[in-house]
BAFI-3210 file (N, C-alpha, C; in Angstrom, 3 decimals, decimal comma, padded with zeros to 6 digits):
// residues 193
n [1|2|3|4|5|6|7|8|9|10|11|12|13|14|15|16|17|18|19|20|21|22|23|24|25|26|27|28|29|30|31|32|33|34|35|36|37|38|39|40|41|42|43|44|45|46|47|48|49|50|51|52|53|54|55|56|57|58|59|60|61|62|63|64|65|66|67|68|69|70|71|72|73|74|75|76|77|78|79|80|81|82|83|84|85|86|87|88|89|90|91|92|93|94|95|96|97|98|99|100|101|102|103|104|105|106|107|108|109|110|111|112|113|114|115|116|117|118|119|120|121|122|123|124|125|126|127|128|129|130|131|132|133|134|135|136|137|138|139|140|141|142|143|144|145|146|147|148|149|150|151|152|153|154|155|156|157|158|159|160|161|162|163|164|165|166|167|168|169|170|171|172|173|174|175|176|177|178|179|180|181|182|183|184|185|186|187|188|189|190|191|192|193]
n.u [060,551|062,846|065,192|065,904|067,903|069,909|068,926|070,526|071,799|071,311|072,382|074,634|078,041|080,854|082,849|085,270|088,622|088,895|090,630|092,125|094,288|097,628|099,398|102,102|105,293|108,244|111,608|113,629|116,546|119,504|122,073|121,932|121,114|118,876|115,360|112,957|112,339|110,637|109,403|109,727|111,556|113,640|114,375|115,062|117,076|118,882|119,715|120,756|122,856|124,415|125,253|126,605|128,708|129,968|130,958|132,611|134,383|135,652|136,976|138,614|140,137|141,610|143,249|144,453|144,791|143,914|142,953|141,215|138,841|138,128|137,602|135,337|133,480|133,211|132,040|129,607|128,446|128,172|126,504|124,314|123,481|122,723|120,514|118,852|118,396|116,840|114,694|113,743|112,855|110,692|108,681|108,264|110,096|113,085|116,405|118,201|117,242|118,145|120,363|119,631|120,155|122,471|121,851|121,293|118,620|116,707|116,924|115,263|112,854|112,638|111,837|109,188|107,632|105,175|105,250|104,374|101,336|101,119|102,420|105,029|107,025|109,500|109,400|107,806|105,497|106,705|107,472|105,290|105,983|107,718|107,350|109,804|111,209|109,655|109,799|112,548|112,815|111,198|112,519|115,058|114,409|113,425|115,359|117,753|117,235|116,709|119,127|120,745|119,654|120,158|122,963|123,432|122,731|124,250|127,027|127,879|127,334|129,098|131,540|131,462|131,511|134,109|135,695|135,057|136,020|138,783|139,343|138,712|140,528|142,945|142,765|142,718|145,265|146,876|146,157|147,186|149,914|150,276|149,638|151,582|153,896|153,641|154,006|156,550|157,247|157,505|155,262|153,003|153,599|151,536|149,696|149,312|146,907]
n.v [170,363|170,858|170,552|167,886|164,979|163,405|160,243|157,186|154,762|151,419|149,458|150,259|150,297|149,639|152,266|152,006|150,791|147,609|144,699|141,556|140,123|139,883|136,860|135,941|135,113|133,233|134,047|132,156|130,685|129,428|128,572|128,340|127,714|128,426|128,980|127,762|125,134|123,787|120,513|119,973|121,904|121,131|118,624|119,376|121,385|119,930|117,845|119,455|120,812|118,624|117,694|120,009|120,301|117,870|118,145|120,324|119,081|117,221|118,968|120,306|118,143|117,616|119,822|120,124|117,567|114,544|115,653|117,666|116,338|115,391|117,810|118,596|116,589|117,148|119,652|118,903|117,406|119,382|121,328|119,678|118,996|121,559|122,119|120,013|120,564|122,882|121,686|120,017|121,998|122,860|120,944|121,449|120,496|119,902|120,727|118,730|116,336|116,048|114,467|111,998|111,837|110,507|107,853|105,178|105,000|105,641|108,316|109,170|109,907|112,623|113,419|112,770|113,557|115,892|119,510|121,940|123,747|127,186|129,495|128,407|127,335|127,958|129,904|131,792|130,600|128,651|129,925|129,399|126,779|127,399|126,966|126,221|124,956|122,693|121,461|120,901|118,986|116,881|116,339|115,557|113,321|111,629|111,538|110,540|107,738|106,749|107,242|105,526|103,010|102,973|103,027|100,606|098,880|099,696|099,718|096,966|095,958|097,419|096,555|093,864|094,196|095,317|093,149|091,207|092,524|092,631|089,881|089,287|090,888|089,841|087,214|087,652|088,745|086,584|084,727|085,932|085,781|082,994|082,215|083,584|082,378|079,857|080,307|081,154|083,716|086,969|088,264|090,889|094,076|095,679|098,440|102,009|102,778]
n.w [191,979|190,883|192,198|192,144|192,216|189,699|188,493|189,344|187,302|187,807|186,238|184,986|183,768|185,892|187,233|188,372|188,134|187,080|187,233|186,644|188,992|188,151|187,671|189,712|188,728|189,162|188,489|186,291|187,231|186,205|187,224|190,175|193,624|194,919|194,646|192,190|189,780|187,030|185,899|183,075|182,231|183,906|182,858|180,199|180,567|182,101|180,346|178,309|179,637|180,294|177,719|176,849|178,753|178,287|175,679|176,158|177,933|176,243|174,504|176,357|177,238|174,995|174,981|177,598|178,465|180,266|182,602|181,841|181,164|183,663|184,968|183,493|184,235|186,951|186,722|185,506|187,592|189,630|188,388|187,861|190,466|191,357|189,684|190,489|193,171|192,921|191,644|193,673|195,401|193,940|194,352|196,987|198,966|200,869|199,702|200,240|199,454|196,943|196,909|196,114|193,468|193,090|193,284|191,214|188,854|190,850|190,809|188,806|189,859|190,061|187,598|187,513|189,748|190,423|190,523|193,100|192,886|192,425|194,904|197,125|199,958|198,920|197,007|194,328|191,788|189,005|185,727|182,865|180,501|177,509|173,942|172,852|174,932|175,444|172,930|172,866|174,910|173,955|171,557|172,476|174,054|172,121|170,090|171,207|171,958|169,346|168,039|169,531|168,853|166,090|166,169|167,426|165,431|163,197|163,901|164,452|161,864|160,257|161,318|160,569|157,813|157,454|158,280|156,333|154,091|154,615|154,599|151,976|150,502|151,422|150,490|147,746|147,300|148,082|146,165|143,846|144,401|144,483|141,832|140,444|141,419|140,372|137,690|137,709|137,809|139,162|141,590|140,861|142,262|144,697|143,600|144,070|146,559]
ca.u [061,293|064,021|066,350|065,995|069,181|069,695|068,815|071,691|071,424|071,911|072,968|075,770|079,326|081,551|083,849|086,544|089,472|088,784|091,541|092,573|095,656|098,543|100,090|103,512|106,164|109,617|112,619|114,371|117,994|120,097|123,176|121,632|120,491|117,613|114,308|112,270|112,387|109,637|109,860|110,157|112,817|114,659|114,837|115,717|118,322|119,798|120,301|121,562|124,091|125,220|125,900|127,520|129,904|130,655|131,731|133,664|135,355|136,449|137,882|139,629|141,049|142,537|144,189|145,241|144,894|142,849|142,440|140,095|137,630|137,784|136,959|133,995|132,600|132,919|131,066|128,312|127,900|127,775|125,331|123,199|122,974|122,026|119,193|118,038|117,962|115,698|113,568|113,202|112,113|109,438|107,637|108,221|110,928|114,428|117,364|118,974|116,699|118,879|121,387|119,120|120,703|123,588|121,334|120,795|117,189|115,888|116,990|114,201|111,671|112,577|111,147|107,772|106,898|104,724|105,522|103,209|100,700|101,184|103,590|105,316|108,040|110,735|109,223|106,606|105,316|107,608|106,755|104,871|107,003|107,570|107,393|111,180|111,587|108,928|110,385|113,872|112,651|110,688|113,581|116,116|113,907|113,209|116,572|118,759|116,985|116,832|120,563|121,245|119,213|120,919|124,344|123,444|122,626|125,275|128,398|128,206|127,314|130,343|132,624|131,363|131,962|135,572|136,279|134,916|136,917|140,147|139,452|138,672|141,775|144,043|142,637|143,106|146,724|147,485|145,904|148,141|151,232|150,296|149,666|152,880|154,927|153,483|154,566|157,961|157,458|157,289|153,906|153,017|153,453|150,262|149,820|148,788|145,500]
ca.v [169,237|171,356|170,116|166,425|164,426|162,486|158,843|156,361|153,556|150,277|148,542|150,921|149,660|150,257|153,257|151,628|149,928|146,230|143,851|140,369|140,240|139,094|135,820|136,203|134,011|133,341|134,046|130,901|130,892|128,140|128,196|128,808|126,674|128,929|129,085|126,562|124,833|122,769|119,222|120,014|122,658|120,310|117,623|120,038|122,024|118,883|117,224|120,469|121,020|117,406|117,715|121,144|119,986|116,749|118,722|121,113|118,135|116,678|120,029|120,511|116,997|117,769|120,892|119,913|116,151|113,850|116,547|118,412|115,517|115,384|119,109|118,580|115,756|117,909|120,665|118,250|117,076|120,604|121,891|118,746|119,176|122,851|121,955|119,085|121,281|123,713|120,778|119,636|123,153|122,973|120,170|121,908|119,715|120,430|120,393|117,544|115,204|115,959|113,424|110,802|111,831|109,567|106,483|104,873|104,812|106,365|109,724|109,488|110,449|114,063|113,625|112,411|114,207|117,219|120,630|122,505|124,861|128,448|129,781|127,505|127,855|128,284|130,977|131,860|129,564|128,743|130,386|128,308|126,356|127,867|125,919|125,778|124,027|121,445|120,844|120,377|117,749|115,833|115,992|114,819|112,023|110,782|111,415|109,706|106,304|106,409|107,179|104,303|101,875|103,001|102,643|099,172|098,162|100,099|099,383|095,567|095,770|097,974|095,665|092,691|094,627|095,451|091,805|090,587|093,238|092,172|088,504|089,315|091,446|088,912|086,049|088,108|088,890|085,249|084,126|086,512|085,233|081,582|082,095|084,078|081,392|078,734|080,699|081,450|085,170|087,703|088,816|092,352|094,799|096,423|099,843|102,931|102,534]
ca.w [191,561|190,212|192,966|192,130|191,774|188,579|188,910|189,067|186,587|188,490|185,266|184,333|184,003|187,012|186,852|188,988|187,308|187,513|186,465|187,365|189,481|187,335|188,434|189,932|188,365|189,621|187,440|186,205|187,347|185,878|188,110|191,530|194,444|195,452|193,648|191,724|188,344|186,712|185,369|181,678|182,203|184,583|181,897|179,069|180,995|182,542|179,153|177,631|180,394|180,147|176,409|176,800|179,526|177,644|174,571|176,793|178,466|175,137|174,057|177,395|177,275|173,880|175,290|178,822|178,797|180,994|183,645|181,262|181,291|185,090|185,236|182,901|185,055|188,173|186,318|185,310|188,920|190,342|187,715|188,078|191,829|191,436|189,071|191,275|194,382|192,517|191,358|194,985|195,902|193,202|195,025|198,372|199,875|201,041|198,663|200,610|198,703|195,680|197,015|195,421|192,110|193,079|193,288|189,869|188,591|191,828|190,447|187,857|190,541|189,829|186,337|187,578|190,842|189,974|191,411|193,763|192,177|193,153|195,730|198,236|200,875|198,216|196,043|193,493|190,776|187,856|184,533|181,979|179,536|176,143|172,925|172,654|175,998|175,211|171,736|173,222|175,679|173,066|170,614|173,166|174,490|170,954|169,278|171,867|171,736|167,927|167,756|170,143|168,046|164,846|166,466|167,726|164,155|162,243|164,310|164,112|160,414|159,734|161,723|159,704|156,483|157,441|158,359|155,024|153,170|154,882|154,112|150,516|149,987|151,703|149,600|146,408|147,223|148,137|144,868|142,901|144,715|144,079|140,376|139,985|141,753|139,444|136,405|137,895|137,745|140,399|141,699|140,721|143,550|144,718|143,217|145,090|146,874]
c.u [062,528|065,280|066,526|067,352|068,941|069,705|070,079|071,214|072,089|072,600|074,178|077,062|080,031|082,628|085,224|087,327|089,418|089,705|091,903|094,007|096,554|099,254|101,558|104,316|107,568|110,559|113,372|115,865|118,659|121,150|122,962|121,006|119,200|116,608|113,757|112,475|111,416|110,243|110,443|111,468|113,942|115,239|115,626|117,052|119,337|120,489|121,207|122,892|124,996|125,968|126,931|128,826|130,658|131,512|132,886|134,764|136,241|137,444|138,983|140,616|142,021|143,625|145,074|145,290|143,691|142,211|141,256|138,786|137,181|137,091|135,539|133,037|132,270|131,894|129,677|127,668|127,393|126,514|124,111|122,617|122,230|120,620|118,286|117,576|116,778|114,475|112,928|112,377|110,774|108,348|107,742|108,934|112,320|115,360|118,213|118,474|117,440|120,010|120,938|119,591|121,801|123,142|120,754|119,306|116,287|115,859|115,913|112,936|111,537|111,918|109,638|106,981|106,464|105,070|104,236|102,650|100,790|102,451|103,768|106,429|109,294|110,553|107,935|106,614|106,313|106,826|106,342|105,955|106,686|107,649|108,789|111,617|110,921|109,502|111,737|113,750|112,180|111,776|114,659|115,631|113,600|114,500|117,578|118,454|117,127|118,309|121,178|120,879|119,990|122,373|124,433|123,340|123,838|126,675|128,726|128,211|128,610|131,534|132,628|131,861|133,486|136,251|136,209|135,856|138,359|140,341|139,524|139,994|142,953|143,953|143,010|144,615|147,405|147,272|146,900|149,526|151,329|150,399|151,001|153,969|154,824|154,121|156,058|158,256|157,171|155,871|153,974|152,830|152,154|150,516|149,292|147,310|144,807]
c.v [169,654|170,885|168,604|165,978|163,478|161,043|158,081|155,070|152,358|149,306|149,141|150,182|150,351|151,226|152,914|150,722|148,515|145,399|142,648|140,600|139,328|138,070|136,180|134,961|134,297|133,289|132,715|131,229|129,533|127,707|128,811|127,653|127,168|129,025|127,724|126,387|123,679|121,531|119,325|120,779|121,857|119,280|118,290|120,646|120,988|118,216|118,211|120,710|119,803|117,408|118,839|120,840|118,797|117,247|119,546|120,212|117,544|117,727|120,286|119,353|117,028|118,797|120,546|118,460|115,632|114,723|117,375|117,652|115,452|116,691|119,148|117,751|116,437|118,993|120,087|117,925|118,308|121,196|120,984|118,860|120,497|122,751|121,074|119,719|122,179|122,856|120,309|120,777|123,293|122,113|120,298|120,975|120,331|119,959|119,182|116,300|115,016|114,939|112,120|110,743|110,780|108,106|106,179|104,532|105,515|107,844|110,124|110,004|111,936|114,395|113,488|113,088|115,597|118,287|121,131|123,653|126,107|128,566|128,706|128,110|128,360|129,313|130,870|130,724|129,759|129,199|129,214|128,017|126,906|126,701|125,370|124,752|122,676|120,717|120,220|119,057|116,615|115,384|115,152|113,424|111,096|110,534|110,467|108,218|105,893|106,312|105,917|103,066|101,820|102,594|101,148|098,338|098,447|099,650|097,914|095,308|096,293|097,083|094,394|093,020|094,724|094,091|091,108|091,230|092,779|090,752|088,466|089,850|090,517|087,678|086,431|088,203|087,523|084,508|084,641|085,929|083,764|081,436|082,587|083,067|080,178|079,063|081,000|082,923|085,780|088,267|090,323|093,005|095,575|097,886|100,743|102,698|103,804]
c.w [190,788|190,931|192,958|191,589|190,612|189,074|188,491|188,417|187,280|187,533|184,537|184,668|185,169|186,500|187,433|188,030|187,874|186,614|187,314|187,820|188,654|188,216|188,544|189,601|188,847|188,431|187,463|186,227|187,196|186,886|189,490|192,307|195,069|194,317|193,241|190,229|188,086|186,076|183,970|181,550|182,857|183,610|180,773|179,474|181,456|181,367|178,417|178,324|180,271|178,816|176,308|177,537|178,931|176,482|175,119|177,353|177,391|174,654|175,080|177,453|176,110|174,202|176,482|179,265|179,583|182,066|183,141|181,377|182,743|185,459|184,678|183,743|186,382|187,868|186,119|186,654|189,640|189,711|187,900|189,470|191,981|190,854|189,925|192,576|194,047|192,219|192,657|195,567|195,193|193,803|196,538|199,350|199,920|199,926|198,983|199,896|197,377|195,738|196,353|193,969|191,999|193,047|191,902|189,861|189,601|191,460|189,437|188,530|190,298|188,502|186,486|188,698|190,372|191,004|192,064|192,934|193,041|193,982|196,800|199,088|200,162|197,121|195,259|192,468|189,635|186,633|183,651|180,938|178,160|175,173|172,709|173,678|175,776|173,998|172,057|173,979|174,789|172,099|171,286|173,546|173,320|170,176|169,919|171,707|170,266|167,543|168,355|169,338|166,739|165,067|166,743|166,457|163,274|162,641|164,041|162,604|159,793|160,097|160,867|158,301|156,433|157,530|156,996|154,006|153,363|154,379|152,594|149,963|150,268|150,802|148,177|146,292|147,295|146,823|143,830|143,125|144,288|142,571|139,828|140,285|140,842|138,096|136,506|137,773|139,097|140,413|141,565|142,093|143,532|144,407|144,324|145,302|147,201]
res [m|a|n|a|t|p|a|v|n|p|y|a|k|p|n|a|a|v|a|d|a|a|e|q|y|q|e|v|r|l|f|a|t|s|g|r|i|g|r|v|r|y|i|a|y|g|m|g|i|y|f|l|f|a|i|l|g|v|l|l|s|l|v|i|g|q|f|g|m|v|l|a|w|i|g|i|l|v|a|g|f|m|l|t|i|q|r|c|h|d|f|n|t|t|g|w|l|s|l|l|v|l|v|p|l|v|n|l|i|f|w|f|i|p|g|t|d|g|e|n|d|y|g|a|k|t|p|p|n|g|g|g|v|v|f|a|v|v|a|v|l|l|v|i|p|v|m|g|i|l|a|a|i|a|i|p|a|y|q|d|y|t|k|r|r|k|r|c|s|s|s|n|s|s|r|k|h|r|s|a|s|r|r|g|t|r|a|p|s|p|g|p|t]
***
């Protein structure tokens, strides 16, 4: 029994390298028509690009006139179509569907249609959303309506205040002129304001 082979333990750990295959994610490309982009990134990047090009348009219009604003709107349209084509690819349809962006309210379907899980005809799965992207979407979707509500309240209140101020100052100056004319003196000129 000197030639006996050592017994193999059936409960021993495997010696082979065992690892789960890492999921393949597609790189997010902002200014491209190929690839995919998820819903949250589509909303965040779309709003971000809109604000960026709007500010750029205002600055350009200050420098080169009205043509600067036209250039900004063309930039917004082109960048919006690029993002929407990638969004269409995420739910495995052709980029021609992005023409629905031009139809009011129908364009919101791109916010609600979920993307396909895993790989599809247009590439690998999109990477998971980071905390920054989710925070940006929540902030934008909450801040914009709150700013609109505050503006709807504040602007009419300010306009009412300025009207009352003008009425009050005009009635004060007419009162001074009337009392001065009764006394036969000249009304005091208004001092520096």
